[in-house]
N, C-alpha and C positions, 0 to 999 in steps of 0.2 A: 926365575923361570915361571912363566904364566901357567896357571893350572888349566887342566882340560875341562871342558863343560861337563856338567852333570848329565847323566843319561836319564831319560824319563820313559815310563811305560808306553807301549803302543800295541795296537791290535792288528792282527793279520789273519786273512782267511786261509784255512788249512783244508784242502780237499779230503774227503772221506777215503779211508782205505777200502771200504766196501764198494762193489760196483754200483749199487743204487743208493748208497748212503748220502746223507746231506753234508755239505761243507759246514765247518764251524769256525767261529772266531777264537783265536788264541791270543792271550796276552803275553807279551815279551817284556820283561822288566829286569832291573839290575844291570849286569854286564851285557845282557842281550837287548837292553833297551836302545832307544835311538837318541841322537843328539839333535836338539831343536836348532832350527836355522833362523837366524835373525836377518831379515831383509825388508826393505821398503816395497818390494815387489808384491803385488796383489793379484787376485784373479783377473784375468784379462777379459775385456769386453770388445776387443778390437776386431775379432772375426765377424764378417758380415753374416746376417741371418740368412737362412736358406732362401734363395730367390731374390734377395735384396740387391738392388743395383748399387754399384760403388759410387761414393760421392764424387763430385767433380774435384779436380786438383785445386788446391788453394792458390790464389793469385800470388805472383812473385812480389816480394816486398820492394818498396821503392828505396832509393839510396838514403832518404831521410829516415825511413823505418829501420834500415840496417844499422845506421849510425846510432839511433836511439836504443836499439837492442844491444849493441856492443857496450854502450855507456851503462846500461842497466846491469849487464853481466859483470862489468868491472866494479860497479857499486856493491853488488851482492858479495863478490869476492873480498872486498875490503871490509865489509861488515862481518863476514864470517871469520876473517883473520883477527879482527879486534875482539870478537866474542871469544875465540880460542885463547887469545892472550889474557883476557880478563879471567877466564877460568883457571889458567895456569897460575896467575898471581894470587888468586883467592884460594888455591888448593893448600891444605895444611902441609907444613914441612915434614912433620912426622907421619909417615905413611902408615896407615892401618894395614893389618895383615890382609894380603890379597885373597879375595874370595873367588871361588870357582865361577866363571862366567855362566850366565843362564843359557847360552847357546853359542853357536858358531856364526859369526857374521859372514854373509854371502852377498856379494854385489849383484850377481846375475844368476837367475835360475832358469831352467827350461820353462817356456811360457805354458800356463795352464788356462785355457779359455773356458768361459762358463759353458760353452757348448760341448766341452769334453766331459761334463758331468754324466750324461747318459751312458757314455762308454765305461766310466768308472762304476756306475750302477750295475751294468751288465757283468762286469768282473766280480762284483760283490754278490752276484746271484739274485739281482732284483730286476728281472726282465720287464715286469709290468710297470714299475716305477720309471724305468728308462723309456718305455713306450709312451707313457703320459708326458714325460718331459720333452721328448722329441716332438710329439704332437704340438706341445705348447710353443716350441721354437719354430716349427714349420707353419703353424696356423696364423692367419691374420688376426689382428687385435679385434676383440669383441667387447663392446660396451653395452651393459644392460640398459635398455631404454628407460627413461625416467617414468615412474608410475606403472611400470610393468615388471614386477619382480617374481612372478609366479609361473608363467607359462610361456611357451614359444622359444625358449632359449636352447642353445646347443647342449646336448647331453649324450651320455654313453651308457647304455644299459646292457652291454654284451661283454665288455672286457672283464669287469669284476662281477662275480656271481656269489651267492651265499655259499655254495659248495666250495668255492675257492677260498672265501674268507674264513670258513670253518677250520682251515688248516693252520690258522695263526692264533697264538696267544689264547685269550679268554673269549673269543668271539662266540664259540658254540655255547658256552655256559651263559653268556649274556643273552643270547638268543633264547635259550630255554627259560631263563628268568622272565623275559618279556612275554613269551607265549603262555607259560604255565602259571604266572603269578601277576605280573604287572598289568596285563590287560583286564584283570578283574578288579583293579583298584577303582574306588568310587568315582574319581575324577574322570578316568578313561571311559568307564561305563556311561557316565552322564554325557560325555562328548559324543559317544557312539549313538546313544538314544536320541539326542537332539538332531544329529545328522540324518538318522533314519526317519525320525518324525517329520522333519521338513520335507524330505523327499516323498514320503507317503502322502502327506497332506497336499502337496502340489499335484501328485498323480491323481488323487481323488477328485480334486477340483477340476482337473483337465479331462479325466476319463470317466468320472462318476463311479470309479471303482479303484481298488488297490489290491494287488495280488503279490505273491512272492516274486522276488527279483534277485538278480545277480549283478554285481558291479563289474563283472568281467568285460562288459560292453564298453566301459569307460577306460579300459587299459590302452586304448588307441592313443590317448594323450596322457602319458605317465605323469607329467608335471601337474596337469589339471586333476588327474586321479588322486595324486598325493594331497593336493590342497583340499579336495572335496571329501575324501573318504578316510584318511588316516586319523586315528583317534588316540594312539598311545605310542610312545617311543622310549628307547633306552639309550643313553649316551655311551659312546665308545671313545675312550681317551687313547692317546698315542701309546701310553704304556700298556694298555690292554692288548695291543697287537704284538708286543715283544715276546721273546722266548722266555722260558723259565729262568734263564740267566740274565734277564733284562736286556737282551741284545735286540736291537731293532731288526725288523723283517721287511720283506718286500711290501707287505701291506702298510707297515709304518711309513715307508718311503712314498708309496703311491696315494694313500688316503690320509694318513695321520689321524686326527680326531674326526669322528663322524657320528652317526646315529643309526640305529636300526628301528624301523617303523612298522607298526601293525595297522592294517587297514581293513575295513569292512568288506567281506566277500559275498556270502549268500545270506539273504534275509527272508525269513518266513513271516508272513503277515497273517495274524489270526484275529478273528472278530467273534464276538458273542452275540447271538440272536436271542431276543427275548420278547415277550408280549406283556402289555400292561392291561389289566382288566379293571373295568370300572366297578 
Protein backbone atom coordinates (compact mmCIF):
# COMPACT_ATOMS: atom_id res chain seq x y z
CA UNK A 1 0.00 0.00 0.00
CA UNK A 2 1.41 3.31 -1.05
CA UNK A 3 2.16 5.75 1.74
CA UNK A 4 0.40 9.07 1.90
CA UNK A 5 2.42 12.23 1.13
CA UNK A 6 3.98 14.05 4.04
CA UNK A 7 2.25 17.22 5.13
CA UNK A 8 4.24 20.45 5.14
CA UNK A 9 3.66 23.73 7.04
CA UNK A 10 1.84 26.61 5.40
CA UNK A 11 0.65 30.08 6.41
CA UNK A 12 -2.85 31.49 6.31
CA UNK A 13 -4.27 34.93 7.11
CA UNK A 14 -6.48 34.96 10.19
CA UNK A 15 -8.78 37.98 10.70
CA UNK A 16 -8.57 39.75 14.03
CA UNK A 17 -11.30 39.15 16.60
CA UNK A 18 -11.24 42.86 17.44
CA UNK A 19 -13.29 45.27 15.27
CA UNK A 20 -10.26 47.41 14.32
CA UNK A 21 -7.57 44.79 14.82
CA UNK A 22 -5.08 43.74 12.18
CA UNK A 23 -5.16 40.37 10.46
CA UNK A 24 -2.26 38.03 11.22
CA UNK A 25 -0.49 35.17 9.49
CA UNK A 26 -0.81 31.83 11.26
CA UNK A 27 1.34 28.80 10.60
CA UNK A 28 -0.39 25.41 10.24
CA UNK A 29 1.89 22.40 10.62
CA UNK A 30 1.77 18.72 11.43
CA UNK A 31 -1.62 17.15 10.85
CA UNK A 32 -3.02 20.60 9.99
CA UNK A 33 -0.37 21.12 7.31
CA UNK A 34 -1.00 20.85 3.59
CA UNK A 35 -0.13 18.23 1.00
CA UNK A 36 2.13 19.58 -1.79
CA UNK A 37 0.82 19.16 -5.31
CA UNK A 38 3.12 17.87 -8.03
CA UNK A 39 2.18 19.19 -11.45
CA UNK A 40 3.79 20.51 -14.59
CA UNK A 41 1.26 23.28 -14.66
CA UNK A 42 2.70 26.74 -13.99
CA UNK A 43 1.45 30.30 -13.64
CA UNK A 44 -0.53 31.16 -16.75
CA UNK A 45 0.33 34.03 -19.08
CA UNK A 46 -2.52 33.31 -21.46
CA UNK A 47 -4.89 36.09 -20.39
CA UNK A 48 -4.63 39.18 -22.56
CA UNK A 49 -3.38 42.37 -20.95
CA UNK A 50 -6.08 44.99 -20.28
CA UNK A 51 -6.92 46.66 -23.58
CA UNK A 52 -4.77 44.30 -25.62
CA UNK A 53 -6.28 43.17 -28.91
CA UNK A 54 -6.49 39.39 -29.36
CA UNK A 55 -4.01 37.94 -31.86
CA UNK A 56 -5.27 36.75 -35.22
CA UNK A 57 -6.18 33.04 -35.39
CA UNK A 58 -3.33 30.83 -36.61
CA UNK A 59 -3.57 29.60 -40.20
CA UNK A 60 -4.97 26.12 -40.73
CA UNK A 61 -2.24 23.51 -41.24
CA UNK A 62 -1.80 22.02 -44.67
CA UNK A 63 -2.27 18.26 -45.23
CA UNK A 64 1.52 17.89 -45.36
CA UNK A 65 1.90 19.66 -42.01
CA UNK A 66 -0.82 17.48 -40.42
CA UNK A 67 0.91 14.33 -41.62
CA UNK A 68 4.27 15.52 -40.30
CA UNK A 69 2.66 16.36 -36.95
CA UNK A 70 1.12 12.89 -36.67
CA UNK A 71 4.44 11.23 -37.49
CA UNK A 72 6.22 13.32 -34.83
CA UNK A 73 3.60 12.40 -32.19
CA UNK A 74 3.99 8.71 -33.01
CA UNK A 75 7.78 9.01 -32.78
CA UNK A 76 7.56 10.65 -29.36
CA UNK A 77 5.23 7.90 -28.08
CA UNK A 78 7.66 5.18 -29.23
CA UNK A 79 10.58 6.98 -27.60
CA UNK A 80 8.66 7.35 -24.31
CA UNK A 81 7.71 3.66 -24.34
CA UNK A 82 11.33 2.58 -24.91
CA UNK A 83 12.47 4.86 -22.12
CA UNK A 84 9.94 3.37 -19.68
CA UNK A 85 10.98 -0.14 -20.70
CA UNK A 86 14.63 0.67 -20.07
CA UNK A 87 13.85 2.05 -16.63
CA UNK A 88 11.87 -1.08 -15.74
CA UNK A 89 14.72 -3.39 -16.81
CA UNK A 90 17.31 -1.32 -14.95
CA UNK A 91 15.28 -1.22 -11.74
CA UNK A 92 16.68 -3.40 -8.94
CA UNK A 93 14.78 -6.60 -8.26
CA UNK A 94 14.93 -6.18 -4.49
CA UNK A 95 12.73 -3.18 -3.87
CA UNK A 96 13.80 -0.78 -1.18
CA UNK A 97 11.26 0.19 1.47
CA UNK A 98 8.78 2.53 -0.11
CA UNK A 99 9.17 6.10 1.11
CA UNK A 100 6.38 8.58 1.47
CA UNK A 101 5.94 10.58 -1.73
CA UNK A 102 6.86 14.27 -1.56
CA UNK A 103 3.45 15.29 -2.87
CA UNK A 104 0.28 14.35 -4.67
CA UNK A 105 0.50 14.21 -8.44
CA UNK A 106 -2.17 16.31 -10.14
CA UNK A 107 -2.64 16.52 -13.88
CA UNK A 108 -4.89 19.58 -14.05
CA UNK A 109 -5.37 22.45 -11.61
CA UNK A 110 -7.63 25.50 -11.82
CA UNK A 111 -5.66 28.05 -13.88
CA UNK A 112 -3.92 30.87 -12.01
CA UNK A 113 -2.98 33.72 -14.33
CA UNK A 114 -0.27 36.24 -13.49
CA UNK A 115 -2.97 38.93 -13.56
CA UNK A 116 -4.68 37.18 -10.63
CA UNK A 117 -1.83 38.23 -8.33
CA UNK A 118 -3.28 41.69 -7.49
CA UNK A 119 -6.48 39.98 -6.30
CA UNK A 120 -4.42 37.69 -4.09
CA UNK A 121 -2.58 40.73 -2.70
CA UNK A 122 -5.88 42.38 -1.78
CA UNK A 123 -6.94 39.26 0.12
CA UNK A 124 -3.60 39.36 1.94
CA UNK A 125 -4.30 42.93 3.06
CA UNK A 126 -1.83 44.53 0.63
CA UNK A 127 -3.95 47.16 -1.18
CA UNK A 128 -1.02 49.40 -2.18
CA UNK A 129 0.95 46.46 -3.61
CA UNK A 130 -2.12 45.42 -5.59
CA UNK A 131 -2.59 48.98 -6.86
CA UNK A 132 0.98 49.19 -8.13
CA UNK A 133 0.81 45.81 -9.84
CA UNK A 134 -2.52 46.62 -11.49
CA UNK A 135 -1.03 49.90 -12.74
CA UNK A 136 1.90 47.96 -14.18
CA UNK A 137 -0.46 45.59 -16.00
CA UNK A 138 -2.66 48.40 -17.33
CA UNK A 139 0.08 50.85 -18.32
CA UNK A 140 1.93 50.81 -21.65
CA UNK A 141 5.57 49.80 -21.68
CA UNK A 142 8.02 52.57 -20.83
CA UNK A 143 11.69 52.49 -21.76
CA UNK A 144 14.09 55.00 -20.20
CA UNK A 145 15.69 56.98 -23.04
CA UNK A 146 19.37 56.31 -23.48
CA UNK A 147 21.49 58.96 -21.82
CA UNK A 148 18.58 60.34 -19.74
CA UNK A 149 18.40 58.49 -16.44
CA UNK A 150 17.64 61.27 -13.98
CA UNK A 151 14.67 63.43 -14.98
CA UNK A 152 11.42 63.41 -16.89
CA UNK A 153 10.34 59.85 -16.14
CA UNK A 154 6.94 58.69 -14.85
CA UNK A 155 6.75 58.88 -11.09
CA UNK A 156 4.27 58.65 -8.23
CA UNK A 157 4.70 60.96 -5.24
CA UNK A 158 1.24 60.54 -3.70
CA UNK A 159 0.47 56.84 -3.17
CA UNK A 160 3.32 56.21 -0.72
CA UNK A 161 4.11 58.81 1.95
CA UNK A 162 6.44 58.84 4.94
CA UNK A 163 3.47 58.72 7.31
CA UNK A 164 2.29 55.53 5.61
CA UNK A 165 5.78 54.02 5.56
CA UNK A 166 6.25 54.71 9.30
CA UNK A 167 3.60 52.07 10.01
CA UNK A 168 5.86 49.26 8.88
CA UNK A 169 8.87 47.51 10.35
CA UNK A 170 11.92 49.63 11.15
CA UNK A 171 11.16 52.55 8.84
CA UNK A 172 10.69 55.13 11.60
CA UNK A 173 13.88 54.10 13.41
CA UNK A 174 15.86 54.24 10.15
CA UNK A 175 14.42 57.67 9.41
CA UNK A 176 15.42 58.94 12.85
CA UNK A 177 18.92 57.53 12.38
CA UNK A 178 19.19 59.40 9.08
CA UNK A 179 17.92 62.72 10.46
CA UNK A 180 19.64 62.76 13.85
CA UNK A 181 22.91 61.00 13.06
CA UNK A 182 23.79 60.12 9.47
CA UNK A 183 23.31 63.60 7.98
CA UNK A 184 26.14 64.83 10.23
CA UNK A 185 28.66 62.35 8.90
CA UNK A 186 31.67 63.95 7.26
CA UNK A 187 30.97 62.65 3.76
CA UNK A 188 27.37 63.89 3.81
CA UNK A 189 28.34 67.32 5.15
CA UNK A 190 31.01 67.65 2.48
CA UNK A 191 28.48 66.79 -0.24
CA UNK A 192 26.03 69.38 1.14
CA UNK A 193 28.80 71.99 1.36
CA UNK A 194 29.85 71.50 -2.25
CA UNK A 195 26.27 71.68 -3.55
CA UNK A 196 25.60 74.91 -1.63
CA UNK A 197 28.97 76.38 -2.60
CA UNK A 198 28.37 75.80 -6.32
CA UNK A 199 24.90 77.33 -6.16
CA UNK A 200 26.03 80.40 -4.18
CA UNK A 201 28.99 81.01 -6.49
CA UNK A 202 26.75 80.83 -9.57
CA UNK A 203 24.26 83.23 -7.94
CA UNK A 204 27.05 85.66 -7.04
CA UNK A 205 28.48 85.64 -10.57
CA UNK A 206 24.99 86.14 -12.03
CA UNK A 207 23.57 88.71 -9.58
CA UNK A 208 26.71 90.13 -7.93
CA UNK A 209 25.22 89.08 -4.61
CA UNK A 210 24.17 86.00 -2.72
CA UNK A 211 21.45 85.82 -0.11
CA UNK A 212 19.58 83.25 1.91
CA UNK A 213 17.53 80.86 -0.19
CA UNK A 214 15.17 77.90 -0.01
CA UNK A 215 15.22 74.87 -2.30
CA UNK A 216 11.41 74.61 -2.12
CA UNK A 217 11.26 76.37 -5.50
CA UNK A 218 12.90 73.36 -7.12
CA UNK A 219 10.32 70.88 -5.82
CA UNK A 220 8.31 71.38 -9.01
CA UNK A 221 10.60 68.78 -10.59
CA UNK A 222 11.20 66.17 -7.90
CA UNK A 223 13.57 64.08 -9.97
CA UNK A 224 15.73 67.08 -10.72
CA UNK A 225 15.47 68.18 -7.08
CA UNK A 226 16.66 64.74 -5.97
CA UNK A 227 19.65 64.87 -8.28
CA UNK A 228 20.69 68.41 -7.35
CA UNK A 229 20.00 68.65 -3.62
CA UNK A 230 20.07 65.26 -1.88
CA UNK A 231 23.26 64.77 0.12
CA UNK A 232 22.73 61.72 2.36
CA UNK A 233 20.64 58.55 2.40
CA UNK A 234 20.05 55.36 4.33
CA UNK A 235 19.27 52.02 2.72
CA UNK A 236 16.04 50.16 3.50
CA UNK A 237 16.20 46.43 2.91
CA UNK A 238 13.13 44.31 2.32
CA UNK A 239 13.47 42.71 5.76
CA UNK A 240 13.37 46.21 7.34
CA UNK A 241 9.72 46.46 6.27
CA UNK A 242 8.67 43.13 7.83
CA UNK A 243 6.77 42.74 11.09
CA UNK A 244 8.46 41.76 14.34
CA UNK A 245 7.80 38.15 13.34
CA UNK A 246 9.60 38.62 9.98
CA UNK A 247 6.31 38.52 8.08
CA UNK A 248 6.25 40.60 4.85
CA UNK A 249 3.93 43.61 4.81
CA UNK A 250 2.20 45.78 2.23
CA UNK A 251 5.33 47.93 2.03
CA UNK A 252 7.45 44.85 1.42
CA UNK A 253 5.22 43.93 -1.51
CA UNK A 254 4.91 47.43 -2.98
CA UNK A 255 8.44 48.80 -2.51
CA UNK A 256 10.76 46.05 -1.35
CA UNK A 257 14.27 47.45 -0.96
CA UNK A 258 14.55 51.23 -1.26
CA UNK A 259 16.26 54.22 0.39
CA UNK A 260 15.36 57.27 2.46
CA UNK A 261 17.06 60.48 1.32
CA UNK A 262 17.85 63.78 3.02
CA UNK A 263 18.01 66.93 0.89
CA UNK A 264 19.00 70.52 1.54
CA UNK A 265 16.04 72.73 2.48
CA UNK A 266 16.77 76.26 3.73
CA UNK A 267 20.21 77.88 3.45
CA UNK A 268 21.47 80.90 5.35
CA UNK A 269 24.32 82.75 3.62
CA UNK A 270 26.56 84.69 6.00
CA UNK A 271 29.51 86.87 5.07
CA UNK A 272 32.13 88.75 7.06
CA UNK A 273 32.95 92.39 6.32
CA UNK A 274 36.31 93.72 7.25
CA UNK A 275 38.73 96.58 6.42
CA UNK A 276 42.40 96.42 5.62
CA UNK A 277 44.47 99.33 6.89
CA UNK A 278 47.78 100.34 5.37
